[in-house]
PDB file of N, CA, C and O in Angstrom:
ATOM      1  N   UNK A   1      39.642  83.913 150.196  1.00  0.00           N
ATOM      2  CA  UNK A   1      40.897  83.659 150.853  1.00  0.00           C
ATOM      3  C   UNK A   1      41.394  82.279 150.435  1.00  0.00           C
ATOM      4  O   UNK A   1      40.633  81.312 150.416  1.00  0.00           O
ATOM      5  N   UNK A   2      42.652  82.202 150.107  1.00  0.00           N
ATOM      6  CA  UNK A   2      43.253  80.958 149.653  1.00  0.00           C
ATOM      7  C   UNK A   2      43.639  80.094 150.851  1.00  0.00           C
ATOM      8  O   UNK A   2      44.011  80.610 151.905  1.00  0.00           O
ATOM      9  N   UNK A   3      43.546  78.774 150.680  1.00  0.00           N
ATOM     10  CA  UNK A   3      43.929  77.862 151.748  1.00  0.00           C
ATOM     11  C   UNK A   3      45.158  77.063 151.333  1.00  0.00           C
ATOM     12  O   UNK A   3      45.301  76.682 150.171  1.00  0.00           O
ATOM     13  N   UNK A   4      46.033  76.816 152.286  1.00  0.00           N
ATOM     14  CA  UNK A   4      47.283  76.120 151.986  1.00  0.00           C
ATOM     15  C   UNK A   4      47.039  74.654 151.679  1.00  0.00           C
ATOM     16  O   UNK A   4      47.760  74.076 150.866  1.00  0.00           O
ATOM     17  N   UNK A   5      46.045  74.035 152.304  1.00  0.00           N
ATOM     18  CA  UNK A   5      45.780  72.625 152.034  1.00  0.00           C
ATOM     19  C   UNK A   5      45.317  72.413 150.594  1.00  0.00           C
ATOM     20  O   UNK A   5      45.773  71.482 149.929  1.00  0.00           O
ATOM     21  N   UNK A   6      44.425  73.260 150.112  1.00  0.00           N
ATOM     22  CA  UNK A   6      43.971  73.141 148.735  1.00  0.00           C
ATOM     23  C   UNK A   6      45.108  73.419 147.768  1.00  0.00           C
ATOM     24  O   UNK A   6      45.255  72.717 146.767  1.00  0.00           O
ATOM     25  N   UNK A   7      45.910  74.427 148.049  1.00  0.00           N
ATOM     26  CA  UNK A   7      47.045  74.738 147.182  1.00  0.00           C
ATOM     27  C   UNK A   7      48.029  73.578 147.137  1.00  0.00           C
ATOM     28  O   UNK A   7      48.548  73.248 146.070  1.00  0.00           O
ATOM     29  N   UNK A   8      48.291  72.956 148.282  1.00  0.00           N
ATOM     30  CA  UNK A   8      49.205  71.821 148.332  1.00  0.00           C
ATOM     31  C   UNK A   8      48.691  70.626 147.556  1.00  0.00           C
ATOM     32  O   UNK A   8      49.445  69.987 146.821  1.00  0.00           O
ATOM     33  N   UNK A   9      47.414  70.320 147.713  1.00  0.00           N
ATOM     34  CA  UNK A   9      46.826  69.186 146.998  1.00  0.00           C
ATOM     35  C   UNK A   9      46.801  69.455 145.497  1.00  0.00           C
ATOM     36  O   UNK A   9      47.096  68.559 144.705  1.00  0.00           O
ATOM     37  N   UNK A  10      46.455  70.670 145.098  1.00  0.00           N
ATOM     38  CA  UNK A  10      46.474  71.014 143.674  1.00  0.00           C
ATOM     39  C   UNK A  10      47.875  70.871 143.091  1.00  0.00           C
ATOM     40  O   UNK A  10      48.044  70.401 141.966  1.00  0.00           O
ATOM     41  N   UNK A  11      48.881  71.282 143.870  1.00  0.00           N
ATOM     42  CA  UNK A  11      50.260  71.193 143.390  1.00  0.00           C
ATOM     43  C   UNK A  11      50.684  69.746 143.201  1.00  0.00           C
ATOM     44  O   UNK A  11      51.341  69.414 142.215  1.00  0.00           O
ATOM     45  N   UNK A  12      50.313  68.888 144.137  1.00  0.00           N
ATOM     46  CA  UNK A  12      50.721  67.482 144.040  1.00  0.00           C
ATOM     47  C   UNK A  12      49.975  66.768 142.914  1.00  0.00           C
ATOM     48  O   UNK A  12      50.579  66.004 142.161  1.00  0.00           O
ATOM     49  N   UNK A  13      48.680  67.007 142.794  1.00  0.00           N
ATOM     50  CA  UNK A  13      47.886  66.290 141.797  1.00  0.00           C
ATOM     51  C   UNK A  13      47.992  66.879 140.388  1.00  0.00           C
ATOM     52  O   UNK A  13      48.066  66.139 139.407  1.00  0.00           O
ATOM     53  N   UNK A  14      47.999  68.203 140.293  1.00  0.00           N
ATOM     54  CA  UNK A  14      47.953  68.850 138.980  1.00  0.00           C
ATOM     55  C   UNK A  14      49.116  69.804 138.747  1.00  0.00           C
ATOM     56  O   UNK A  14      49.020  70.717 137.927  1.00  0.00           O
ATOM     57  N   UNK A  15      50.219  69.593 139.469  1.00  0.00           N
ATOM     58  CA  UNK A  15      51.380  70.475 139.335  1.00  0.00           C
ATOM     59  C   UNK A  15      52.035  70.420 137.975  1.00  0.00           C
ATOM     60  O   UNK A  15      52.759  71.341 137.597  1.00  0.00           O
ATOM     61  N   UNK A  16      51.790  69.348 137.232  1.00  0.00           N
ATOM     62  CA  UNK A  16      52.379  69.221 135.901  1.00  0.00           C
ATOM     63  C   UNK A  16      51.908  70.271 134.924  1.00  0.00           C
ATOM     64  O   UNK A  16      52.600  70.552 133.946  1.00  0.00           O
ATOM     65  N   UNK A  17      50.763  70.852 135.157  1.00  0.00           N
ATOM     66  CA  UNK A  17      50.255  71.927 134.295  1.00  0.00           C
ATOM     67  C   UNK A  17      50.093  73.240 135.054  1.00  0.00           C
ATOM     68  O   UNK A  17      49.525  74.193 134.520  1.00  0.00           O
ATOM     69  N   UNK A  18      50.584  73.304 136.289  1.00  0.00           N
ATOM     70  CA  UNK A  18      50.641  74.559 137.020  1.00  0.00           C
ATOM     71  C   UNK A  18      49.348  75.057 137.616  1.00  0.00           C
ATOM     72  O   UNK A  18      49.175  76.264 137.786  1.00  0.00           O
ATOM     73  N   UNK A  19      48.434  74.161 137.937  1.00  0.00           N
ATOM     74  CA  UNK A  19      47.136  74.585 138.485  1.00  0.00           C
ATOM     75  C   UNK A  19      47.309  75.356 139.791  1.00  0.00           C
ATOM     76  O   UNK A  19      46.580  76.316 140.044  1.00  0.00           O
ATOM     77  N   UNK A  20      48.268  74.943 140.622  1.00  0.00           N
ATOM     78  CA  UNK A  20      48.475  75.635 141.901  1.00  0.00           C
ATOM     79  C   UNK A  20      48.918  77.074 141.685  1.00  0.00           C
ATOM     80  O   UNK A  20      48.591  77.945 142.491  1.00  0.00           O
ATOM     81  N   UNK A  21      49.653  77.336 140.617  1.00  0.00           N
ATOM     82  CA  UNK A  21      50.087  78.703 140.338  1.00  0.00           C
ATOM     83  C   UNK A  21      48.904  79.586 139.943  1.00  0.00           C
ATOM     84  O   UNK A  21      48.830  80.748 140.342  1.00  0.00           O
ATOM     85  N   UNK A  22      47.974  79.027 139.154  1.00  0.00           N
ATOM     86  CA  UNK A  22      46.768  79.775 138.830  1.00  0.00           C
ATOM     87  C   UNK A  22      45.978  80.083 140.097  1.00  0.00           C
ATOM     88  O   UNK A  22      45.499  81.202 140.275  1.00  0.00           O
ATOM     89  N   UNK A  23      45.841  79.092 140.975  1.00  0.00           N
ATOM     90  CA  UNK A  23      45.093  79.266 142.223  1.00  0.00           C
ATOM     91  C   UNK A  23      45.731  80.322 143.114  1.00  0.00           C
ATOM     92  O   UNK A  23      45.030  81.121 143.734  1.00  0.00           O
ATOM     93  N   UNK A  24      47.065  80.326 143.180  1.00  0.00           N
ATOM     94  CA  UNK A  24      47.766  81.262 144.055  1.00  0.00           C
ATOM     95  C   UNK A  24      47.995  82.629 143.415  1.00  0.00           C
ATOM     96  O   UNK A  24      48.481  83.545 144.079  1.00  0.00           O
ATOM     97  N   UNK A  25      47.655  82.779 142.142  1.00  0.00           N
ATOM     98  CA  UNK A  25      47.775  84.076 141.474  1.00  0.00           C
ATOM     99  C   UNK A  25      49.131  84.333 140.846  1.00  0.00           C
ATOM    100  O   UNK A  25      49.430  85.472 140.488  1.00  0.00           O
ATOM    101  N   UNK A  26      49.961  83.308 140.702  1.00  0.00           N
ATOM    102  CA  UNK A  26      51.268  83.454 140.054  1.00  0.00           C
ATOM    103  C   UNK A  26      51.125  83.092 138.578  1.00  0.00           C
ATOM    104  O   UNK A  26      51.477  81.985 138.169  1.00  0.00           O
ATOM    105  N   UNK A  27      50.612  84.022 137.787  1.00  0.00           N
ATOM    106  CA  UNK A  27      50.240  83.707 136.420  1.00  0.00           C
ATOM    107  C   UNK A  27      51.431  83.481 135.500  1.00  0.00           C
ATOM    108  O   UNK A  27      51.322  82.702 134.553  1.00  0.00           O
ATOM    109  N   UNK A  28      52.546  84.122 135.740  1.00  0.00           N
ATOM    110  CA  UNK A  28      53.731  83.878 134.922  1.00  0.00           C
ATOM    111  C   UNK A  28      54.247  82.460 135.148  1.00  0.00           C
ATOM    112  O   UNK A  28      54.583  81.766 134.188  1.00  0.00           O
ATOM    113  N   UNK A  29      54.312  82.028 136.389  1.00  0.00           N
ATOM    114  CA  UNK A  29      54.730  80.656 136.691  1.00  0.00           C
ATOM    115  C   UNK A  29      53.741  79.651 136.114  1.00  0.00           C
ATOM    116  O   UNK A  29      54.138  78.589 135.634  1.00  0.00           O
ATOM    117  N   UNK A  30      52.473  79.978 136.159  1.00  0.00           N
ATOM    118  CA  UNK A  30      51.455  79.089 135.595  1.00  0.00           C
ATOM    119  C   UNK A  30      51.640  78.947 134.094  1.00  0.00           C
ATOM    120  O   UNK A  30      51.564  77.841 133.559  1.00  0.00           O
ATOM    121  N   UNK A  31      51.878  80.047 133.422  1.00  0.00           N
ATOM    122  CA  UNK A  31      52.078  80.015 131.969  1.00  0.00           C
ATOM    123  C   UNK A  31      53.325  79.205 131.615  1.00  0.00           C
ATOM    124  O   UNK A  31      53.303  78.413 130.673  1.00  0.00           O
ATOM    125  N   UNK A  32      54.401  79.399 132.359  1.00  0.00           N
ATOM    126  CA  UNK A  32      55.620  78.632 132.108  1.00  0.00           C
ATOM    127  C   UNK A  32      55.407  77.141 132.366  1.00  0.00           C
ATOM    128  O   UNK A  32      55.954  76.305 131.648  1.00  0.00           O
ATOM    129  N   UNK A  33      54.626  76.808 133.375  1.00  0.00           N
ATOM    130  CA  UNK A  33      54.326  75.399 133.645  1.00  0.00           C
ATOM    131  C   UNK A  33      53.543  74.775 132.499  1.00  0.00           C
ATOM    132  O   UNK A  33      53.805  73.637 132.110  1.00  0.00           O
ATOM    133  N   UNK A  34      52.593  75.510 131.963  1.00  0.00           N
ATOM    134  CA  UNK A  34      51.811  74.995 130.835  1.00  0.00           C
ATOM    135  C   UNK A  34      52.696  74.847 129.600  1.00  0.00           C
ATOM    136  O   UNK A  34      52.593  73.854 128.880  1.00  0.00           O
ATOM    137  N   UNK A  35      53.556  75.819 129.354  1.00  0.00           N
ATOM    138  CA  UNK A  35      54.417  75.754 128.168  1.00  0.00           C
ATOM    139  C   UNK A  35      55.425  74.606 128.232  1.00  0.00           C
ATOM    140  O   UNK A  35      55.773  74.025 127.204  1.00  0.00           O
ATOM    141  N   UNK A  36      55.890  74.281 129.433  1.00  0.00           N
ATOM    142  CA  UNK A  36      56.915  73.250 129.574  1.00  0.00           C
ATOM    143  C   UNK A  36      56.386  71.955 130.183  1.00  0.00           C
ATOM    144  O   UNK A  36      57.172  71.136 130.659  1.00  0.00           O
ATOM    145  N   UNK A  37      55.067  71.754 130.177  1.00  0.00           N
ATOM    146  CA  UNK A  37      54.501  70.555 130.788  1.00  0.00           C
ATOM    147  C   UNK A  37      54.968  69.279 130.098  1.00  0.00           C
ATOM    148  O   UNK A  37      55.012  68.223 130.728  1.00  0.00           O
ATOM    149  N   UNK A  38      55.310  69.356 128.842  1.00  0.00           N
ATOM    150  CA  UNK A  38      55.762  68.182 128.099  1.00  0.00           C
ATOM    151  C   UNK A  38      57.124  67.683 128.567  1.00  0.00           C
ATOM    152  O   UNK A  38      57.484  66.544 128.267  1.00  0.00           O
ATOM    153  N   UNK A  39      57.891  68.491 129.289  1.00  0.00           N
ATOM    154  CA  UNK A  39      59.212  68.075 129.747  1.00  0.00           C
ATOM    155  C   UNK A  39      59.166  67.277 131.043  1.00  0.00           C
ATOM    156  O   UNK A  39      60.112  66.550 131.346  1.00  0.00           O
ATOM    157  N   UNK A  40      58.104  67.393 131.805  1.00  0.00           N
ATOM    158  CA  UNK A  40      58.009  66.702 133.083  1.00  0.00           C
ATOM    159  C   UNK A  40      58.586  67.489 134.249  1.00  0.00           C
ATOM    160  O   UNK A  40      58.365  67.126 135.404  1.00  0.00           O
ATOM    161  N   UNK A  41      59.312  68.544 133.971  1.00  0.00           N
ATOM    162  CA  UNK A  41      59.892  69.349 135.050  1.00  0.00           C
ATOM    163  C   UNK A  41      58.838  70.018 135.925  1.00  0.00           C
ATOM    164  O   UNK A  41      58.991  70.028 137.146  1.00  0.00           O
ATOM    165  N   UNK A  42      57.768  70.581 135.346  1.00  0.00           N
ATOM    166  CA  UNK A  42      56.736  71.166 136.218  1.00  0.00           C
ATOM    167  C   UNK A  42      56.077  70.137 137.134  1.00  0.00           C
ATOM    168  O   UNK A  42      55.639  70.477 138.233  1.00  0.00           O
ATOM    169  N   UNK A  43      56.004  68.881 136.689  1.00  0.00           N
ATOM    170  CA  UNK A  43      55.433  67.838 137.530  1.00  0.00           C
ATOM    171  C   UNK A  43      56.305  67.603 138.765  1.00  0.00           C
ATOM    172  O   UNK A  43      55.794  67.522 139.882  1.00  0.00           O
ATOM    173  N   UNK A  44      57.602  67.496 138.565  1.00  0.00           N
ATOM    174  CA  UNK A  44      58.515  67.332 139.699  1.00  0.00           C
ATOM    175  C   UNK A  44      58.471  68.540 140.620  1.00  0.00           C
ATOM    176  O   UNK A  44      58.419  68.402 141.842  1.00  0.00           O
ATOM    177  N   UNK A  45      58.493  69.731 140.018  1.00  0.00           N
ATOM    178  CA  UNK A  45      58.412  70.944 140.826  1.00  0.00           C
ATOM    179  C   UNK A  45      57.098  70.997 141.591  1.00  0.00           C
ATOM    180  O   UNK A  45      57.071  71.416 142.748  1.00  0.00           O
ATOM    181  N   UNK A  46      56.013  70.580 140.959  1.00  0.00           N
ATOM    182  CA  UNK A  46      54.705  70.599 141.608  1.00  0.00           C
ATOM    183  C   UNK A  46      54.650  69.711 142.834  1.00  0.00           C
ATOM    184  O   UNK A  46      54.049  70.074 143.845  1.00  0.00           O
ATOM    185  N   UNK A  47      55.278  68.549 142.746  1.00  0.00           N
ATOM    186  CA  UNK A  47      55.294  67.639 143.895  1.00  0.00           C
ATOM    187  C   UNK A  47      56.053  68.273 145.053  1.00  0.00           C
ATOM    188  O   UNK A  47      55.574  68.282 146.187  1.00  0.00           O
ATOM    189  N   UNK A  48      57.248  68.808 144.762  1.00  0.00           N
ATOM    190  CA  UNK A  48      58.034  69.440 145.827  1.00  0.00           C
ATOM    191  C   UNK A  48      57.361  70.707 146.351  1.00  0.00           C
ATOM    192  O   UNK A  48      57.386  70.975 147.553  1.00  0.00           O
ATOM    193  N   UNK A  49      56.764  71.480 145.455  1.00  0.00           N
ATOM    194  CA  UNK A  49      56.063  72.697 145.866  1.00  0.00           C
ATOM    195  C   UNK A  49      54.863  72.352 146.741  1.00  0.00           C
ATOM    196  O   UNK A  49      54.603  73.031 147.734  1.00  0.00           O
ATOM    197  N   UNK A  50      54.132  71.301 146.379  1.00  0.00           N
ATOM    198  CA  UNK A  50      52.985  70.879 147.169  1.00  0.00           C
ATOM    199  C   UNK A  50      53.364  70.442 148.566  1.00  0.00           C
ATOM    200  O   UNK A  50      52.692  70.788 149.538  1.00  0.00           O
ATOM    201  N   UNK A  51      54.450  69.674 148.669  1.00  0.00           N
ATOM    202  CA  UNK A  51      54.918  69.246 149.987  1.00  0.00           C
ATOM    203  C   UNK A  51      55.351  70.466 150.802  1.00  0.00           C
ATOM    204  O   UNK A  51      55.081  70.551 152.000  1.00  0.00           O
ATOM    205  N   UNK A  52      56.022  71.401 150.144  1.00  0.00           N
ATOM    206  CA  UNK A  52      56.436  72.629 150.836  1.00  0.00           C
ATOM    207  C   UNK A  52      55.255  73.455 151.301  1.00  0.00           C
ATOM    208  O   UNK A  52      55.278  74.012 152.399  1.00  0.00           O
ATOM    209  N   UNK A  53      54.221  73.541 150.474  1.00  0.00           N
ATOM    210  CA  UNK A  53      53.030  74.288 150.866  1.00  0.00           C
ATOM    211  C   UNK A  53      52.329  73.629 152.051  1.00  0.00           C
ATOM    212  O   UNK A  53      51.874  74.314 152.967  1.00  0.00           O
ATOM    213  N   UNK A  54      52.244  72.311 152.032  1.00  0.00           N
ATOM    214  CA  UNK A  54      51.582  71.609 153.126  1.00  0.00           C
ATOM    215  C   UNK A  54      52.379  71.701 154.426  1.00  0.00           C
ATOM    216  O   UNK A  54      51.801  71.696 155.513  1.00  0.00           O
ATOM    217  N   UNK A  55      53.690  71.783 154.316  1.00  0.00           N
ATOM    218  CA  UNK A  55      54.538  71.880 155.507  1.00  0.00           C
ATOM    219  C   UNK A  55      54.640  73.310 156.039  1.00  0.00           C
ATOM    220  O   UNK A  55      55.055  73.522 157.178  1.00  0.00           O
ATOM    221  N   UNK A  56      54.267  74.275 155.227  1.00  0.00           N
ATOM    222  CA  UNK A  56      54.372  75.687 155.599  1.00  0.00           C
ATOM    223  C   UNK A  56      53.349  76.018 156.690  1.00  0.00           C
ATOM    224  O   UNK A  56      52.241  75.481 156.691  1.00  0.00           O
ATOM    225  N   UNK A  57      53.719  76.886 157.596  1.00  0.00           N
ATOM    226  CA  UNK A  57      52.808  77.328 158.642  1.00  0.00           C
ATOM    227  C   UNK A  57      51.725  78.248 158.100  1.00  0.00           C
ATOM    228  O   UNK A  57      51.905  78.897 157.070  1.00  0.00           O
ATOM    229  N   UNK A  58      50.609  78.298 158.797  1.00  0.00           N
ATOM    230  CA  UNK A  58      49.490  79.146 158.368  1.00  0.00           C
ATOM    231  C   UNK A  58      49.881  80.618 158.281  1.00  0.00           C
ATOM    232  O   UNK A  58      49.514  81.308 157.330  1.00  0.00           O
ATOM    233  N   UNK A  59      50.620  81.092 159.266  1.00  0.00           N
ATOM    234  CA  UNK A  59      51.014  82.501 159.292  1.00  0.00           C
ATOM    235  C   UNK A  59      51.899  82.842 158.113  1.00  0.00           C
ATOM    236  O   UNK A  59      51.718  83.879 157.473  1.00  0.00           O
ATOM    237  N   UNK A  60      52.858  81.973 157.821  1.00  0.00           N
ATOM    238  CA  UNK A  60      53.757  82.207 156.688  1.00  0.00           C
ATOM    239  C   UNK A  60      52.994  82.148 155.364  1.00  0.00           C
ATOM    240  O   UNK A  60      53.227  82.968 154.477  1.00  0.00           O
ATOM    241  N   UNK A  61      52.084  81.178 155.230  1.00  0.00           N
ATOM    242  CA  UNK A  61      51.283  81.065 154.006  1.00  0.00           C
ATOM    243  C   UNK A  61      50.424  82.310 153.807  1.00  0.00           C
ATOM    244  O   UNK A  61      50.365  82.860 152.707  1.00  0.00           O
ATOM    245  N   UNK A  62      49.761  82.748 154.870  1.00  0.00           N
ATOM    246  CA  UNK A  62      48.909  83.934 154.767  1.00  0.00           C
ATOM    247  C   UNK A  62      49.724  85.177 154.441  1.00  0.00           C
ATOM    248  O   UNK A  62      49.274  86.023 153.668  1.00  0.00           O
ATOM    249  N   UNK A  63      50.905  85.299 155.012  1.00  0.00           N
ATOM    250  CA  UNK A  63      51.743  86.461 154.721  1.00  0.00           C
ATOM    251  C   UNK A  63      52.209  86.464 153.271  1.00  0.00           C
ATOM    252  O   UNK A  63      52.387  87.526 152.673  1.00  0.00           O
ATOM    253  N   UNK A  64      52.404  85.279 152.709  1.00  0.00           N
ATOM    254  CA  UNK A  64      52.925  85.190 151.343  1.00  0.00           C
ATOM    255  C   UNK A  64      51.827  85.245 150.280  1.00  0.00           C
ATOM    256  O   UNK A  64      51.997  85.896 149.249  1.00  0.00           O
ATOM    257  N   UNK A  65      50.704  84.568 150.523  1.00  0.00           N
ATOM    258  CA  UNK A  65      49.679  84.429 149.481  1.00  0.00           C
ATOM    259  C   UNK A  65      48.363  85.130 149.796  1.00  0.00           C
ATOM    260  O   UNK A  65      47.578  85.366 148.878  1.00  0.00           O
ATOM    261  N   UNK A  66      48.092  85.468 151.033  1.00  0.00           N
ATOM    262  CA  UNK A  66      46.856  86.157 151.405  1.00  0.00           C
ATOM    263  C   UNK A  66      47.148  87.532 151.983  1.00  0.00           C
ATOM    264  O   UNK A  66      46.421  88.005 152.857  1.00  0.00           O
ATOM    265  N   UNK A  67      48.195  88.171 151.506  1.00  0.00           N
ATOM    266  CA  UNK A  67      48.615  89.440 152.098  1.00  0.00           C
ATOM    267  C   UNK A  67      47.563  90.529 151.948  1.00  0.00           C
ATOM    268  O   UNK A  67      47.442  91.376 152.833  1.00  0.00           O
ATOM    269  N   UNK A  68      46.801  90.538 150.864  1.00  0.00           N
ATOM    270  CA  UNK A  68      45.752  91.559 150.710  1.00  0.00           C
ATOM    271  C   UNK A  68      44.667  91.365 151.765  1.00  0.00           C
ATOM    272  O   UNK A  68      44.154  92.335 152.324  1.00  0.00           O
ATOM    273  N   UNK A  69      44.322  90.108 152.034  1.00  0.00           N
ATOM    274  CA  UNK A  69      43.317  89.810 153.056  1.00  0.00           C
ATOM    275  C   UNK A  69      43.841  90.159 154.443  1.00  0.00           C
ATOM    276  O   UNK A  69      43.128  90.754 155.251  1.00  0.00           O
ATOM    277  N   UNK A  70      45.084  89.789 154.715  1.00  0.00           N
ATOM    278  CA  UNK A  70      45.684  90.050 156.024  1.00  0.00           C
ATOM    279  C   UNK A  70      45.817  91.552 156.245  1.00  0.00           C
ATOM    280  O   UNK A  70      45.509  92.040 157.332  1.00  0.00           O
ATOM    281  N   UNK A  71      46.265  92.286 155.248  1.00  0.00           N
ATOM    282  CA  UNK A  71      46.427  93.729 155.379  1.00  0.00           C
ATOM    283  C   UNK A  71      45.062  94.417 155.543  1.00  0.00           C
ATOM    284  O   UNK A  71      44.950  95.399 156.277  1.00  0.00           O
ATOM    285  N   UNK A  72      44.043  93.914 154.874  1.00  0.00           N
ATOM    286  CA  UNK A  72      42.708  94.479 155.010  1.00  0.00           C
ATOM    287  C   UNK A  72      42.160  94.294 156.405  1.00  0.00           C
ATOM    288  O   UNK A  72      41.479  95.179 156.923  1.00  0.00           O
ATOM    289  N   UNK A  73      42.442  93.167 157.020  1.00  0.00           N
ATOM    290  CA  UNK A  73      41.967  92.907 158.381  1.00  0.00           C
ATOM    291  C   UNK A  73      42.729  93.730 159.394  1.00  0.00           C
ATOM    292  O   UNK A  73      42.173  94.118 160.422  1.00  0.00           O
ATOM    293  N   UNK A  74      44.008  94.007 159.118  1.00  0.00           N
ATOM    294  CA  UNK A  74      44.807  94.792 160.057  1.00  0.00           C
ATOM    295  C   UNK A  74      44.372  96.261 160.073  1.00  0.00           C
ATOM    296  O   UNK A  74      44.513  96.937 161.092  1.00  0.00           O
ATOM    297  N   UNK A  75      43.851  96.749 158.963  1.00  0.00           N
ATOM    298  CA  UNK A  75      43.455  98.156 158.902  1.00  0.00           C
ATOM    299  C   UNK A  75      42.099  98.395 159.538  1.00  0.00           C
ATOM    300  O   UNK A  75      41.720  99.550 159.731  1.00  0.00           O
ATOM    301  N   UNK A  76      41.360  97.360 159.868  1.00  0.00           N
ATOM    302  CA  UNK A  76      40.023  97.537 160.454  1.00  0.00           C
ATOM    303  C   UNK A  76      40.102  97.759 161.936  1.00  0.00           C
ATOM    304  O   UNK A  76      39.074  97.926 162.592  1.00  0.00           O
TER     305      UNK A  76
END
């Protein structure tokens, strides 16, 4: 299960190469971040994305990124 605090910290520290996207399973965004890391845009996006992830509520984060886990628990 993914945690929002780890995702937020990864985004702030390593958002320039898209590490948070790999962690969250957004592989297309991760690939684009790696391809455009030389422009600095993924770094800026990573900082804002990290702050947004840290400010996001647990329920919203789980619904967006842990939906397979949440749905599995609901069916039990």
